CHARMM internal coordinates of N, CA and C (Angstrom, degrees):
IC EDIT
DIST 1 N 1 CA 1.4455
DIST 1 CA 1 C 1.5179
ANGL 1 N 1 CA 1 C 110.47
DIST 1 C 2 N 1.3180
ANGL 1 CA 1 C 2 N 116.04
DIHE 1 N 1 CA 1 C 2 N 145.02
DIST 2 N 2 CA 1.4540
ANGL 1 C 2 N 2 CA 120.05
DIHE 1 CA 1 C 2 N 2 CA 175.85
DIST 2 CA 2 C 1.5165
ANGL 2 N 2 CA 2 C 109.76
DIHE 1 C 2 N 2 CA 2 C -75.69
DIST 2 C 3 N 1.3130
ANGL 2 CA 2 C 3 N 115.83
DIHE 2 N 2 CA 2 C 3 N 144.10
DIST 3 N 3 CA 1.4665
ANGL 2 C 3 N 3 CA 120.38
DIHE 2 CA 2 C 3 N 3 CA 179.24
DIST 3 CA 3 C 1.5219
ANGL 3 N 3 CA 3 C 110.35
DIHE 2 C 3 N 3 CA 3 C -82.16
DIST 3 C 4 N 1.3214
ANGL 3 CA 3 C 4 N 116.54
DIHE 3 N 3 CA 3 C 4 N 148.27
DIST 4 N 4 CA 1.4687
ANGL 3 C 4 N 4 CA 124.93
DIHE 3 CA 3 C 4 N 4 CA 172.94
DIST 4 CA 4 C 1.5278
ANGL 4 N 4 CA 4 C 114.80
DIHE 3 C 4 N 4 CA 4 C 63.31
DIST 4 C 5 N 1.3294
ANGL 4 CA 4 C 5 N 118.81
DIHE 4 N 4 CA 4 C 5 N 27.40
DIST 5 N 5 CA 1.4594
ANGL 4 C 5 N 5 CA 119.01
DIHE 4 CA 4 C 5 N 5 CA 175.76
DIST 5 CA 5 C 1.5291
ANGL 5 N 5 CA 5 C 112.03
DIHE 4 C 5 N 5 CA 5 C -111.40
DIST 5 C 6 N 1.3192
ANGL 5 CA 5 C 6 N 117.98
DIHE 5 N 5 CA 5 C 6 N -10.94
DIST 6 N 6 CA 1.4540
ANGL 5 C 6 N 6 CA 122.12
DIHE 5 CA 5 C 6 N 6 CA -176.64
DIST 6 CA 6 C 1.5280
ANGL 6 N 6 CA 6 C 111.00
DIHE 5 C 6 N 6 CA 6 C -96.22
DIST 6 C 7 N 1.3371
ANGL 6 CA 6 C 7 N 117.57
DIHE 6 N 6 CA 6 C 7 N 145.13
DIST 7 N 7 CA 1.4636
ANGL 6 C 7 N 7 CA 119.86
DIHE 6 CA 6 C 7 N 7 CA 178.34
DIST 7 CA 7 C 1.5316
ANGL 7 N 7 CA 7 C 111.25
DIHE 6 C 7 N 7 CA 7 C -68.96
DIST 7 C 8 N 1.2974
ANGL 7 CA 7 C 8 N 115.53
DIHE 7 N 7 CA 7 C 8 N 160.36
DIST 8 N 8 CA 1.4650
ANGL 7 C 8 N 8 CA 122.19
DIHE 7 CA 7 C 8 N 8 CA 178.35
DIST 8 CA 8 C 1.5262
ANGL 8 N 8 CA 8 C 109.29
DIHE 7 C 8 N 8 CA 8 C -67.14
DIST 8 C 9 N 1.3076
ANGL 8 CA 8 C 9 N 117.47
DIHE 8 N 8 CA 8 C 9 N 124.90
DIST 9 N 9 CA 1.4546
ANGL 8 C 9 N 9 CA 124.25
DIHE 8 CA 8 C 9 N 9 CA -178.23
DIST 9 CA 9 C 1.5143
ANGL 9 N 9 CA 9 C 107.26
DIHE 8 C 9 N 9 CA 9 C -109.92
DIST 9 C 10 N 1.3426
ANGL 9 CA 9 C 10 N 117.73
DIHE 9 N 9 CA 9 C 10 N 111.38
DIST 10 N 10 CA 1.4639
ANGL 9 C 10 N 10 CA 122.12
DIHE 9 CA 9 C 10 N 10 CA -171.17
DIST 10 CA 10 C 1.5277
ANGL 10 N 10 CA 10 C 110.80
DIHE 9 C 10 N 10 CA 10 C -139.55
DIST 10 C 11 N 1.3276
ANGL 10 CA 10 C 11 N 116.73
DIHE 10 N 10 CA 10 C 11 N 175.10
DIST 11 N 11 CA 1.4573
ANGL 10 C 11 N 11 CA 122.20
DIHE 10 CA 10 C 11 N 11 CA 179.65
DIST 11 CA 11 C 1.5271
ANGL 11 N 11 CA 11 C 110.56
DIHE 10 C 11 N 11 CA 11 C -83.76
DIST 11 C 12 N 1.3689
ANGL 11 CA 11 C 12 N 115.90
DIHE 11 N 11 CA 11 C 12 N 137.40
DIST 12 N 12 CA 1.4563
ANGL 11 C 12 N 12 CA 121.98
DIHE 11 CA 11 C 12 N 12 CA 173.13
DIST 12 CA 12 C 1.5291
ANGL 12 N 12 CA 12 C 108.19
DIHE 11 C 12 N 12 CA 12 C -134.05
DIST 12 C 13 N 1.3349
ANGL 12 CA 12 C 13 N 116.94
DIHE 12 N 12 CA 12 C 13 N 163.90
DIST 13 N 13 CA 1.4573
ANGL 12 C 13 N 13 CA 122.35
DIHE 12 CA 12 C 13 N 13 CA 176.14
DIST 13 CA 13 C 1.5229
ANGL 13 N 13 CA 13 C 108.04
DIHE 12 C 13 N 13 CA 13 C -105.33
DIST 13 C 14 N 1.3409
ANGL 13 CA 13 C 14 N 117.23
DIHE 13 N 13 CA 13 C 14 N 129.46
DIST 14 N 14 CA 1.4562
ANGL 13 C 14 N 14 CA 123.19
DIHE 13 CA 13 C 14 N 14 CA 178.17
DIST 14 CA 14 C 1.5199
ANGL 14 N 14 CA 14 C 107.98
DIHE 13 C 14 N 14 CA 14 C -107.22
DIST 14 C 15 N 1.3535
ANGL 14 CA 14 C 15 N 116.57
DIHE 14 N 14 CA 14 C 15 N 127.94
DIST 15 N 15 CA 1.4633
ANGL 14 C 15 N 15 CA 122.06
DIHE 14 CA 14 C 15 N 15 CA 179.08
DIST 15 CA 15 C 1.5197
ANGL 15 N 15 CA 15 C 107.77
DIHE 14 C 15 N 15 CA 15 C -112.70
DIST 15 C 16 N 1.3379
ANGL 15 CA 15 C 16 N 116.22
DIHE 15 N 15 CA 15 C 16 N 118.85
DIST 16 N 16 CA 1.4578
ANGL 15 C 16 N 16 CA 121.02
DIHE 15 CA 15 C 16 N 16 CA -179.27
DIST 16 CA 16 C 1.5291
ANGL 16 N 16 CA 16 C 109.88
DIHE 15 C 16 N 16 CA 16 C -82.00
DIST 16 C 17 N 1.3416
ANGL 16 CA 16 C 17 N 118.01
DIHE 16 N 16 CA 16 C 17 N 173.32
DIST 17 N 17 CA 1.4564
ANGL 16 C 17 N 17 CA 121.62
DIHE 16 CA 16 C 17 N 17 CA -175.14
DIST 17 CA 17 C 1.5222
ANGL 17 N 17 CA 17 C 112.87
DIHE 16 C 17 N 17 CA 17 C -65.81
DIST 17 C 18 N 1.3210
ANGL 17 CA 17 C 18 N 118.47
DIHE 17 N 17 CA 17 C 18 N -26.28
DIST 18 N 18 CA 1.4610
ANGL 17 C 18 N 18 CA 120.91
DIHE 17 CA 17 C 18 N 18 CA 179.93
DIST 18 CA 18 C 1.5300
ANGL 18 N 18 CA 18 C 112.51
DIHE 17 C 18 N 18 CA 18 C -90.17
DIST 18 C 19 N 1.3324
ANGL 18 CA 18 C 19 N 117.65
DIHE 18 N 18 CA 18 C 19 N 5.85
DIST 19 N 19 CA 1.4605
ANGL 18 C 19 N 19 CA 121.58
DIHE 18 CA 18 C 19 N 19 CA 177.91
DIST 19 CA 19 C 1.5169
ANGL 19 N 19 CA 19 C 114.67
DIHE 18 C 19 N 19 CA 19 C 94.86
DIST 19 C 20 N 1.3190
ANGL 19 CA 19 C 20 N 117.92
DIHE 19 N 19 CA 19 C 20 N -7.66
DIST 20 N 20 CA 1.4515
ANGL 19 C 20 N 20 CA 121.65
DIHE 19 CA 19 C 20 N 20 CA 177.94
DIST 20 CA 20 C 1.5242
ANGL 20 N 20 CA 20 C 109.27
DIHE 19 C 20 N 20 CA 20 C -64.87
DIST 20 C 21 N 1.3162
ANGL 20 CA 20 C 21 N 116.11
DIHE 20 N 20 CA 20 C 21 N 136.91
DIST 21 N 21 CA 1.4642
ANGL 20 C 21 N 21 CA 121.42
DIHE 20 CA 20 C 21 N 21 CA -179.23
DIST 21 CA 21 C 1.5180
ANGL 21 N 21 CA 21 C 110.18
DIHE 20 C 21 N 21 CA 21 C -122.57
DIST 21 C 22 N 1.3141
ANGL 21 CA 21 C 22 N 115.70
DIHE 21 N 21 CA 21 C 22 N 146.76
DIST 22 N 22 CA 1.4595
ANGL 21 C 22 N 22 CA 120.16
DIHE 21 CA 21 C 22 N 22 CA 170.98
DIST 22 CA 22 C 1.5216
ANGL 22 N 22 CA 22 C 108.96
DIHE 21 C 22 N 22 CA 22 C -150.31
DIST 22 C 23 N 1.3142
ANGL 22 CA 22 C 23 N 115.84
DIHE 22 N 22 CA 22 C 23 N 159.18
DIST 23 N 23 CA 1.4637
ANGL 22 C 23 N 23 CA 122.47
DIHE 22 CA 22 C 23 N 23 CA -178.78
DIST 23 CA 23 C 1.5204
ANGL 23 N 23 CA 23 C 108.12
DIHE 22 C 23 N 23 CA 23 C -107.37
DIST 23 C 24 N 1.3209
ANGL 23 CA 23 C 24 N 115.53
DIHE 23 N 23 CA 23 C 24 N 134.37
DIST 24 N 24 CA 1.4535
ANGL 23 C 24 N 24 CA 121.36
DIHE 23 CA 23 C 24 N 24 CA 179.02
DIST 24 CA 24 C 1.5236
ANGL 24 N 24 CA 24 C 108.89
DIHE 23 C 24 N 24 CA 24 C -143.70
DIST 24 C 25 N 1.3162
ANGL 24 CA 24 C 25 N 116.29
DIHE 24 N 24 CA 24 C 25 N 171.89
DIST 25 N 25 CA 1.4667
ANGL 24 C 25 N 25 CA 120.18
DIHE 24 CA 24 C 25 N 25 CA 176.56
DIST 25 CA 25 C 1.5146
ANGL 25 N 25 CA 25 C 108.91
DIHE 24 C 25 N 25 CA 25 C -99.54
DIST 25 C 26 N 1.3287
ANGL 25 CA 25 C 26 N 116.82
DIHE 25 N 25 CA 25 C 26 N 141.45
DIST 26 N 26 CA 1.4518
ANGL 25 C 26 N 26 CA 121.85
DIHE 25 CA 25 C 26 N 26 CA -176.62
DIST 26 CA 26 C 1.5201
ANGL 26 N 26 CA 26 C 110.46
DIHE 25 C 26 N 26 CA 26 C -159.46
DIST 26 C 27 N 1.3212
ANGL 26 CA 26 C 27 N 115.51
DIHE 26 N 26 CA 26 C 27 N 168.26
DIST 27 N 27 CA 1.4641
ANGL 26 C 27 N 27 CA 120.93
DIHE 26 CA 26 C 27 N 27 CA 172.36
DIST 27 CA 27 C 1.5206
ANGL 27 N 27 CA 27 C 110.34
DIHE 26 C 27 N 27 CA 27 C -97.12
DIST 27 C 28 N 1.3375
ANGL 27 CA 27 C 28 N 118.22
DIHE 27 N 27 CA 27 C 28 N 1.21
DIST 28 N 28 CA 1.4632
ANGL 27 C 28 N 28 CA 123.67
DIHE 27 CA 27 C 28 N 28 CA -179.32
DIST 28 CA 28 C 1.5285
ANGL 28 N 28 CA 28 C 111.16
DIHE 27 C 28 N 28 CA 28 C -68.88
DIST 28 C 29 N 1.3261
ANGL 28 CA 28 C 29 N 117.32
DIHE 28 N 28 CA 28 C 29 N 133.27
DIST 29 N 29 CA 1.4593
ANGL 28 C 29 N 29 CA 122.61
DIHE 28 CA 28 C 29 N 29 CA 172.06
DIST 29 CA 29 C 1.5123
ANGL 29 N 29 CA 29 C 114.97
DIHE 28 C 29 N 29 CA 29 C 57.57
DIST 29 C 30 N 1.3242
ANGL 29 CA 29 C 30 N 113.17
DIHE 29 N 29 CA 29 C 30 N -151.09
DIST 30 N 30 CA 1.4566
ANGL 29 C 30 N 30 CA 121.68
DIHE 29 CA 29 C 30 N 30 CA -179.92
DIST 30 CA 30 C 1.5315
ANGL 30 N 30 CA 30 C 109.03
DIHE 29 C 30 N 30 CA 30 C -101.03
DIST 30 C 31 N 1.3180
ANGL 30 CA 30 C 31 N 117.84
DIHE 30 N 30 CA 30 C 31 N 166.01
DIST 31 N 31 CA 1.4667
ANGL 30 C 31 N 31 CA 119.20
DIHE 30 CA 30 C 31 N 31 CA 175.84
DIST 31 CA 31 C 1.5209
ANGL 31 N 31 CA 31 C 110.82
DIHE 30 C 31 N 31 CA 31 C -55.77
DIST 31 C 32 N 1.3343
ANGL 31 CA 31 C 32 N 116.32
DIHE 31 N 31 CA 31 C 32 N 139.72
DIST 32 N 32 CA 1.4670
ANGL 31 C 32 N 32 CA 125.37
DIHE 31 CA 31 C 32 N 32 CA -179.56
DIST 32 CA 32 C 1.5236
ANGL 32 N 32 CA 32 C 112.91
DIHE 31 C 32 N 32 CA 32 C 66.09
DIST 32 C 33 N 1.3336
ANGL 32 CA 32 C 33 N 119.12
DIHE 32 N 32 CA 32 C 33 N 21.50
DIST 33 N 33 CA 1.4658
ANGL 32 C 33 N 33 CA 122.03
DIHE 32 CA 32 C 33 N 33 CA 175.94
DIST 33 CA 33 C 1.5261
ANGL 33 N 33 CA 33 C 109.25
DIHE 32 C 33 N 33 CA 33 C -72.83
DIST 33 C 34 N 1.3363
ANGL 33 CA 33 C 34 N 116.33
DIHE 33 N 33 CA 33 C 34 N 163.15
DIST 34 N 34 CA 1.4519
ANGL 33 C 34 N 34 CA 122.43
DIHE 33 CA 33 C 34 N 34 CA 177.76
DIST 34 CA 34 C 1.5194
ANGL 34 N 34 CA 34 C 109.36
DIHE 33 C 34 N 34 CA 34 C -114.72
DIST 34 C 35 N 1.3298
ANGL 34 CA 34 C 35 N 116.62
DIHE 34 N 34 CA 34 C 35 N 129.15
DIST 35 N 35 CA 1.4598
ANGL 34 C 35 N 35 CA 123.01
DIHE 34 CA 34 C 35 N 35 CA 177.88
DIST 35 CA 35 C 1.5225
ANGL 35 N 35 CA 35 C 107.51
DIHE 34 C 35 N 35 CA 35 C -109.77
DIST 35 C 36 N 1.3403
ANGL 35 CA 35 C 36 N 117.67
DIHE 35 N 35 CA 35 C 36 N 112.36
DIST 36 N 36 CA 1.4641
ANGL 35 C 36 N 36 CA 122.52
DIHE 35 CA 35 C 36 N 36 CA 178.24
DIST 36 CA 36 C 1.5197
ANGL 36 N 36 CA 36 C 108.75
DIHE 35 C 36 N 36 CA 36 C -95.22
DIST 36 C 37 N 1.3418
ANGL 36 CA 36 C 37 N 116.13
DIHE 36 N 36 CA 36 C 37 N 121.04
DIST 37 N 37 CA 1.4503
ANGL 36 C 37 N 37 CA 121.10
DIHE 36 CA 36 C 37 N 37 CA -177.53
DIST 37 CA 37 C 1.5263
ANGL 37 N 37 CA 37 C 110.83
DIHE 36 C 37 N 37 CA 37 C -86.13
DIST 37 C 38 N 1.3528
ANGL 37 CA 37 C 38 N 116.98
DIHE 37 N 37 CA 37 C 38 N 140.61
DIST 38 N 38 CA 1.4571
ANGL 37 C 38 N 38 CA 122.47
DIHE 37 CA 37 C 38 N 38 CA 174.43
DIST 38 CA 38 C 1.5283
ANGL 38 N 38 CA 38 C 110.62
DIHE 37 C 38 N 38 CA 38 C -89.18
DIST 38 C 39 N 1.3203
ANGL 38 CA 38 C 39 N 116.28
DIHE 38 N 38 CA 38 C 39 N -37.01
DIST 39 N 39 CA 1.4650
ANGL 38 C 39 N 39 CA 122.67
DIHE 38 CA 38 C 39 N 39 CA 178.28
DIST 39 CA 39 C 1.5180
ANGL 39 N 39 CA 39 C 107.02
DIHE 38 C 39 N 39 CA 39 C -132.65
DIST 39 C 40 N 1.3308
ANGL 39 CA 39 C 40 N 115.71
DIHE 39 N 39 CA 39 C 40 N 134.01
DIST 40 N 40 CA 1.4599
ANGL 39 C 40 N 40 CA 120.64
DIHE 39 CA 39 C 40 N 40 CA 178.69
DIST 40 CA 40 C 1.5260
ANGL 40 N 40 CA 40 C 109.30
DIHE 39 C 40 N 40 CA 40 C -143.31
DIST 40 C 41 N 1.3185
ANGL 40 CA 40 C 41 N 118.76
DIHE 40 N 40 CA 40 C 41 N 177.96
DIST 41 N 41 CA 1.4667
ANGL 40 C 41 N 41 CA 120.45
DIHE 40 CA 40 C 41 N 41 CA -177.56
DIST 41 CA 41 C 1.5235
ANGL 41 N 41 CA 41 C 114.68
DIHE 40 C 41 N 41 CA 41 C -60.34
DIST 41 C 42 N 1.3272
ANGL 41 CA 41 C 42 N 119.66
DIHE 41 N 41 CA 41 C 42 N -17.87
DIST 42 N 42 CA 1.4686
ANGL 41 C 42 N 42 CA 120.22
DIHE 41 CA 41 C 42 N 42 CA 178.64
DIST 42 CA 42 C 1.5175
ANGL 42 N 42 CA 42 C 112.85
DIHE 41 C 42 N 42 CA 42 C -85.89
DIST 42 C 43 N 1.3518
ANGL 42 CA 42 C 43 N 118.00
DIHE 42 N 42 CA 42 C 43 N -12.27
DIST 43 N 43 CA 1.4622
ANGL 42 C 43 N 43 CA 119.62
DIHE 42 CA 42 C 43 N 43 CA -176.90
DIST 43 CA 43 C 1.5270
ANGL 43 N 43 CA 43 C 114.51
DIHE 42 C 43 N 43 CA 43 C -125.75
DIST 43 C 44 N 1.3216
ANGL 43 CA 43 C 44 N 119.75
DIHE 43 N 43 CA 43 C 44 N -14.55
DIST 44 N 44 CA 1.4632
ANGL 43 C 44 N 44 CA 121.64
DIHE 43 CA 43 C 44 N 44 CA -175.54
DIST 44 CA 44 C 1.5295
ANGL 44 N 44 CA 44 C 110.51
DIHE 43 C 44 N 44 CA 44 C -83.85
DIST 44 C 45 N 1.3345
ANGL 44 CA 44 C 45 N 117.49
DIHE 44 N 44 CA 44 C 45 N 133.95
DIST 45 N 45 CA 1.4685
ANGL 44 C 45 N 45 CA 120.55
DIHE 44 CA 44 C 45 N 45 CA -178.15
DIST 45 CA 45 C 1.5324
ANGL 45 N 45 CA 45 C 114.56
DIHE 44 C 45 N 45 CA 45 C -58.14
DIST 45 C 46 N 1.3174
ANGL 45 CA 45 C 46 N 118.44
DIHE 45 N 45 CA 45 C 46 N -27.06
DIST 46 N 46 CA 1.4616
ANGL 45 C 46 N 46 CA 120.22
DIHE 45 CA 45 C 46 N 46 CA 179.36
DIST 46 CA 46 C 1.5226
ANGL 46 N 46 CA 46 C 111.67
DIHE 45 C 46 N 46 CA 46 C -63.08
DIST 46 C 47 N 1.3206
ANGL 46 CA 46 C 47 N 118.07
DIHE 46 N 46 CA 46 C 47 N -30.62
DIST 47 N 47 CA 1.4640
ANGL 46 C 47 N 47 CA 122.07
DIHE 46 CA 46 C 47 N 47 CA -179.58
DIST 47 CA 47 C 1.5236
ANGL 47 N 47 CA 47 C 112.84
DIHE 46 C 47 N 47 CA 47 C -101.12
DIST 47 C 48 N 1.3346
ANGL 47 CA 47 C 48 N 118.49
DIHE 47 N 47 CA 47 C 48 N -21.12
DIST 48 N 48 CA 1.4601
ANGL 47 C 48 N 48 CA 120.86
DIHE 47 CA 47 C 48 N 48 CA -176.16
DIST 48 CA 48 C 1.5114
ANGL 48 N 48 CA 48 C 112.53
DIHE 47 C 48 N 48 CA 48 C -95.71
DIST 48 C 49 N 1.3258
ANGL 48 CA 48 C 49 N 118.60
DIHE 48 N 48 CA 48 C 49 N 1.95
DIST 49 N 49 CA 1.4498
ANGL 48 C 49 N 49 CA 121.33
DIHE 48 CA 48 C 49 N 49 CA 178.46
DIST 49 CA 49 C 1.5112
ANGL 49 N 49 CA 49 C 113.52
DIHE 48 C 49 N 49 CA 49 C 93.31
DIST 49 C 50 N 1.3106
ANGL 49 CA 49 C 50 N 118.25
DIHE 49 N 49 CA 49 C 50 N 9.63
DIST 50 N 50 CA 1.4504
ANGL 49 C 50 N 50 CA 120.91
DIHE 49 CA 49 C 50 N 50 CA 175.92
DIST 50 CA 50 C 1.5061
ANGL 50 N 50 CA 50 C 115.41
DIHE 49 C 50 N 50 CA 50 C 83.09
DIST 50 C 51 N 1.3314
ANGL 50 CA 50 C 51 N 118.89
DIHE 50 N 50 CA 50 C 51 N 7.80
DIST 51 N 51 CA 1.4615
ANGL 50 C 51 N 51 CA 120.08
DIHE 50 CA 50 C 51 N 51 CA -178.62
DIST 51 CA 51 C 1.5218
ANGL 51 N 51 CA 51 C 112.00
DIHE 50 C 51 N 51 CA 51 C -75.14
DIST 51 C 52 N 1.3226
ANGL 51 CA 51 C 52 N 117.96
DIHE 51 N 51 CA 51 C 52 N -25.18
DIST 52 N 52 CA 1.4654
ANGL 51 C 52 N 52 CA 121.12
DIHE 51 CA 51 C 52 N 52 CA 178.79
DIST 52 CA 52 C 1.5225
ANGL 52 N 52 CA 52 C 109.09
DIHE 51 C 52 N 52 CA 52 C -85.51
DIST 52 C 53 N 1.3133
ANGL 52 CA 52 C 53 N 116.76
DIHE 52 N 52 CA 52 C 53 N 150.49
DIST 53 N 53 CA 1.4563
ANGL 52 C 53 N 53 CA 122.25
DIHE 52 CA 52 C 53 N 53 CA 179.28
DIST 53 CA 53 C 1.5140
ANGL 53 N 53 CA 53 C 109.38
DIHE 52 C 53 N 53 CA 53 C -109.77
DIST 53 C 54 N 1.3298
ANGL 53 CA 53 C 54 N 116.93
DIHE 53 N 53 CA 53 C 54 N 135.42
DIST 54 N 54 CA 1.4488
ANGL 53 C 54 N 54 CA 120.64
DIHE 53 CA 53 C 54 N 54 CA 172.76
DIST 54 CA 54 C 1.5222
ANGL 54 N 54 CA 54 C 108.31
DIHE 53 C 54 N 54 CA 54 C -81.59
DIST 54 C 55 N 1.3154
ANGL 54 CA 54 C 55 N 117.41
DIHE 54 N 54 CA 54 C 55 N 150.69
DIST 55 N 55 CA 1.4576
ANGL 54 C 55 N 55 CA 121.40
DIHE 54 CA 54 C 55 N 55 CA -178.46
DIST 55 CA 55 C 1.5179
ANGL 55 N 55 CA 55 C 111.17
DIHE 54 C 55 N 55 CA 55 C -68.19
DIST 55 C 56 N 1.3295
ANGL 55 CA 55 C 56 N 115.47
DIHE 55 N 55 CA 55 C 56 N 144.14
DIST 56 N 56 CA 1.4623
ANGL 55 C 56 N 56 CA 121.98
DIHE 55 CA 55 C 56 N 56 CA 175.97
DIST 56 CA 56 C 1.5183
ANGL 56 N 56 CA 56 C 107.08
DIHE 55 C 56 N 56 CA 56 C -83.51
DIST 56 C 57 N 1.3332
ANGL 56 CA 56 C 57 N 116.74
DIHE 56 N 56 CA 56 C 57 N 95.62
DIST 57 N 57 CA 1.4599
ANGL 56 C 57 N 57 CA 122.27
DIHE 56 CA 56 C 57 N 57 CA -177.61
DIST 57 CA 57 C 1.5201
ANGL 57 N 57 CA 57 C 110.64
DIHE 56 C 57 N 57 CA 57 C -71.06
DIST 57 C 58 N 1.3088
ANGL 57 CA 57 C 58 N 116.63
DIHE 57 N 57 CA 57 C 58 N 123.54
DIST 58 N 58 CA 1.4664
ANGL 57 C 58 N 58 CA 124.35
DIHE 57 CA 57 C 58 N 58 CA 174.84
DIST 58 CA 58 C 1.5198
ANGL 58 N 58 CA 58 C 112.62
DIHE 57 C 58 N 58 CA 58 C 60.32
DIST 58 C 59 N 1.3234
ANGL 58 CA 58 C 59 N 119.51
DIHE 58 N 58 CA 58 C 59 N 21.40
DIST 59 N 59 CA 1.4511
ANGL 58 C 59 N 59 CA 122.27
DIHE 58 CA 58 C 59 N 59 CA 174.72
DIST 59 CA 59 C 1.5141
ANGL 59 N 59 CA 59 C 115.33
DIHE 58 C 59 N 59 CA 59 C 69.80
DIST 59 C 60 N 1.3073
ANGL 59 CA 59 C 60 N 118.65
DIHE 59 N 59 CA 59 C 60 N 22.53
DIST 60 N 60 CA 1.4687
ANGL 59 C 60 N 60 CA 121.02
DIHE 59 CA 59 C 60 N 60 CA -176.66
DIST 60 CA 60 C 1.5255
ANGL 60 N 60 CA 60 C 111.78
DIHE 59 C 60 N 60 CA 60 C -62.90
DIST 60 C 61 N 1.3224
ANGL 60 CA 60 C 61 N 116.94
DIHE 60 N 60 CA 60 C 61 N -45.02
DIST 61 N 61 CA 1.4638
ANGL 60 C 61 N 61 CA 120.12
DIHE 60 CA 60 C 61 N 61 CA -179.59
DIST 61 CA 61 C 1.5238
ANGL 61 N 61 CA 61 C 109.73
DIHE 60 C 61 N 61 CA 61 C -66.86
DIST 61 C 62 N 1.3134
ANGL 61 CA 61 C 62 N 117.42
DIHE 61 N 61 CA 61 C 62 N -41.21
DIST 62 N 62 CA 1.4622
ANGL 61 C 62 N 62 CA 121.18
DIHE 61 CA 61 C 62 N 62 CA 178.88
DIST 62 CA 62 C 1.5209
ANGL 62 N 62 CA 62 C 110.96
DIHE 61 C 62 N 62 CA 62 C -62.78
DIST 62 C 63 N 1.3223
ANGL 62 CA 62 C 63 N 117.75
DIHE 62 N 62 CA 62 C 63 N -43.72
DIST 63 N 63 CA 1.4615
ANGL 62 C 63 N 63 CA 120.86
DIHE 62 CA 62 C 63 N 63 CA 178.53
DIST 63 CA 63 C 1.5238
ANGL 63 N 63 CA 63 C 110.64
DIHE 62 C 63 N 63 CA 63 C -62.86
DIST 63 C 64 N 1.3344
ANGL 63 CA 63 C 64 N 117.73
DIHE 63 N 63 CA 63 C 64 N -41.53
DIST 64 N 64 CA 1.4600
ANGL 63 C 64 N 64 CA 121.32
DIHE 63 CA 63 C 64 N 64 CA 178.66
DIST 64 CA 64 C 1.5246
ANGL 64 N 64 CA 64 C 110.16
DIHE 63 C 64 N 64 CA 64 C -62.61
DIST 64 C 65 N 1.3319
ANGL 64 CA 64 C 65 N 117.53
DIHE 64 N 64 CA 64 C 65 N -47.56
DIST 65 N 65 CA 1.4646
ANGL 64 C 65 N 65 CA 120.90
DIHE 64 CA 64 C 65 N 65 CA -179.68
DIST 65 CA 65 C 1.5229
ANGL 65 N 65 CA 65 C 111.50
DIHE 64 C 65 N 65 CA 65 C -61.48
DIST 65 C 66 N 1.3300
ANGL 65 CA 65 C 66 N 117.68
DIHE 65 N 65 CA 65 C 66 N -40.80
DIST 66 N 66 CA 1.4595
ANGL 65 C 66 N 66 CA 121.01
DIHE 65 CA 65 C 66 N 66 CA 178.75
DIST 66 CA 66 C 1.5243
ANGL 66 N 66 CA 66 C 111.39
DIHE 65 C 66 N 66 CA 66 C -67.38
DIST 66 C 67 N 1.3025
ANGL 66 CA 66 C 67 N 117.38
DIHE 66 N 66 CA 66 C 67 N -40.44
DIST 67 N 67 CA 1.4709
ANGL 66 C 67 N 67 CA 121.95
DIHE 66 CA 66 C 67 N 67 CA -177.37
DIST 67 CA 67 C 1.5216
ANGL 67 N 67 CA 67 C 111.64
DIHE 66 C 67 N 67 CA 67 C -65.79
DIST 67 C 68 N 1.3203
ANGL 67 CA 67 C 68 N 118.07
DIHE 67 N 67 CA 67 C 68 N -39.18
DIST 68 N 68 CA 1.4553
ANGL 67 C 68 N 68 CA 122.14
DIHE 67 CA 67 C 68 N 68 CA -174.82
DIST 68 CA 68 C 1.5310
ANGL 68 N 68 CA 68 C 112.88
DIHE 67 C 68 N 68 CA 68 C -109.94
DIST 68 C 69 N 1.3086
ANGL 68 CA 68 C 69 N 118.73
DIHE 68 N 68 CA 68 C 69 N 21.88
DIST 69 N 69 CA 1.4701
ANGL 68 C 69 N 69 CA 121.95
DIHE 68 CA 68 C 69 N 69 CA -177.60
DIST 69 CA 69 C 1.5197
ANGL 69 N 69 CA 69 C 111.96
DIHE 68 C 69 N 69 CA 69 C -66.38
DIST 69 C 70 N 1.3530
ANGL 69 CA 69 C 70 N 118.81
DIHE 69 N 69 CA 69 C 70 N -33.64
DIST 70 N 70 CA 1.4576
ANGL 69 C 70 N 70 CA 121.45
DIHE 69 CA 69 C 70 N 70 CA -174.83
DIST 70 CA 70 C 1.5150
ANGL 70 N 70 CA 70 C 114.84
DIHE 69 C 70 N 70 CA 70 C -87.49
DIST 70 C 71 N 1.3193
ANGL 70 CA 70 C 71 N 119.07
DIHE 70 N 70 CA 70 C 71 N -3.30
DIST 71 N 71 CA 1.4633
ANGL 70 C 71 N 71 CA 121.52
DIHE 70 CA 70 C 71 N 71 CA -177.79
DIST 71 CA 71 C 1.5173
ANGL 71 N 71 CA 71 C 109.34
DIHE 70 C 71 N 71 CA 71 C -84.12
DIST 71 C 72 N 1.3478
ANGL 71 CA 71 C 72 N 115.69
DIHE 71 N 71 CA 71 C 72 N 128.79
DIST 72 N 72 CA 1.4754
ANGL 71 C 72 N 72 CA 118.84
DIHE 71 CA 71 C 72 N 72 CA -176.39
DIST 72 CA 72 C 1.5159
ANGL 72 N 72 CA 72 C 113.33
DIHE 71 C 72 N 72 CA 72 C -111.42
DIST 72 C 73 N 1.3462
ANGL 72 CA 72 C 73 N 119.76
DIHE 72 N 72 CA 72 C 73 N -23.31
DIST 73 N 73 CA 1.4617
ANGL 72 C 73 N 73 CA 123.34
DIHE 72 CA 72 C 73 N 73 CA -179.34
DIST 73 CA 73 C 1.5211
ANGL 73 N 73 CA 73 C 112.98
DIHE 72 C 73 N 73 CA 73 C 55.46
DIST 73 C 74 N 1.3319
ANGL 73 CA 73 C 74 N 117.38
DIHE 73 N 73 CA 73 C 74 N 35.75
DIST 74 N 74 CA 1.4577
ANGL 73 C 74 N 74 CA 121.91
DIHE 73 CA 73 C 74 N 74 CA 174.17
DIST 74 CA 74 C 1.5098
ANGL 74 N 74 CA 74 C 115.01
DIHE 73 C 74 N 74 CA 74 C 83.10
DIST 74 C 75 N 1.3032
ANGL 74 CA 74 C 75 N 119.74
DIHE 74 N 74 CA 74 C 75 N 3.16
DIST 75 N 75 CA 1.4570
ANGL 74 C 75 N 75 CA 121.41
DIHE 74 CA 74 C 75 N 75 CA 177.33
DIST 75 CA 75 C 1.5215
ANGL 75 N 75 CA 75 C 109.15
DIHE 74 C 75 N 75 CA 75 C -76.24
DIST 75 C 76 N 1.3171
ANGL 75 CA 75 C 76 N 116.08
DIHE 75 N 75 CA 75 C 76 N 144.13
DIST 76 N 76 CA 1.4786
ANGL 75 C 76 N 76 CA 120.81
DIHE 75 CA 75 C 76 N 76 CA 179.65
DIST 76 CA 76 C 1.4970
ANGL 76 N 76 CA 76 C 111.20
DIHE 75 C 76 N 76 CA 76 C -108.95
END
COOR INIT
IC SEED 1 N 1 CA 1 C
IC BUILD
């Protein structure tokens, strides 16, 4: 391996959305930095079975639903 080409690999603390903390090694930040997660396996619908809803940012979904509400595509 070449010397001095790899990033610094150190311990950081990861804080999940429910307050759970664990220590892992990463190249993120400085040694002993804290990484606060916004979405993690305890809150993301992909891991929770889809029961949680993600926020409609800037009304995009609402605008889409309003724009195409009258289209039926032949359904009765």
